[in-house]
C-alpha positions in Angstrom: 9.4 23.6 88.7 9.8 24.8 85.2 9.0 28.3 83.7 5.7 27.2 82.3 4.5 25.8 85.6 5.6 29.0 87.4 3.9 31.2 84.8 0.7 29.1 85.1 0.7 29.4 88.9 1.1 33.2 88.8 -1.5 33.6 86.1 -4.0 31.4 88.0 -3.6 33.5 91.1 -3.6 37.0 89.6 -5.3 36.5 86.2 -3.1 39.0 84.4 0.0 39.1 82.2 1.0 42.4 83.6 1.6 42.6 87.4 1.6 45.5 89.8 4.5 46.4 92.1 2.5 45.0 95.0 1.8 41.7 93.2 5.5 41.3 92.2 6.6 42.1 95.8 4.1 39.4 97.1 5.3 36.8 94.6 9.0 37.4 95.3 8.6 37.8 99.1 10.1 41.3 98.9 8.8 44.7 100.0 7.3 47.1 97.5 10.2 49.5 98.5 12.7 46.8 97.3 10.9 46.5 94.0 10.9 50.3 93.6 14.6 50.4 94.5 15.4 47.8 91.9 13.4 49.8 89.3 15.3 53.0 90.0 18.7 51.1 90.0 17.8 49.3 86.8 18.1 45.9 88.4 16.5 42.5 87.7 13.0 43.2 86.3 11.9 44.8 83.1 8.8 47.0 83.5 6.3 48.8 81.4 5.4 52.4 82.2 1.7 53.1 81.8 1.7 56.6 80.5 4.1 59.4 79.8 4.0 61.3 83.1 7.0 61.1 85.4 4.9 59.5 88.1 2.9 57.1 85.8 2.3 53.7 87.2 4.4 50.7 86.1 3.6 47.1 85.6 5.8 44.1 85.2 5.3 41.5 82.5 4.7 38.0 83.9 7.5 36.5 81.9 10.0 38.9 83.4 9.0 37.8 86.9 9.1 34.1 85.8 12.6 34.6 84.4 13.8 36.2 87.6 12.4 33.3 89.7 13.8 30.6 87.4 17.2 32.3 87.1 17.6 32.9 90.8 16.1 29.6 92.1 13.5 31.6 94.1 10.5 30.0 95.9 7.3 31.8 95.1 4.1 32.8 96.9 
């Protein structure tokens, strides 16, 4: 499966180009805690912080998730 097909599948399911922690965890078959740990450690996934507050929510661009899947030969959903 190529990146465009993966992107299309994810977009069809979630209808968004920015994905929540919970959505990313479901797509990758990881726990939300793992996604949070990766964020704190600066590993794997680029994210966008939604606001300036320390505890502002974050979302992950769909292309970042697609790149992770493609580069790590991960099965999705």
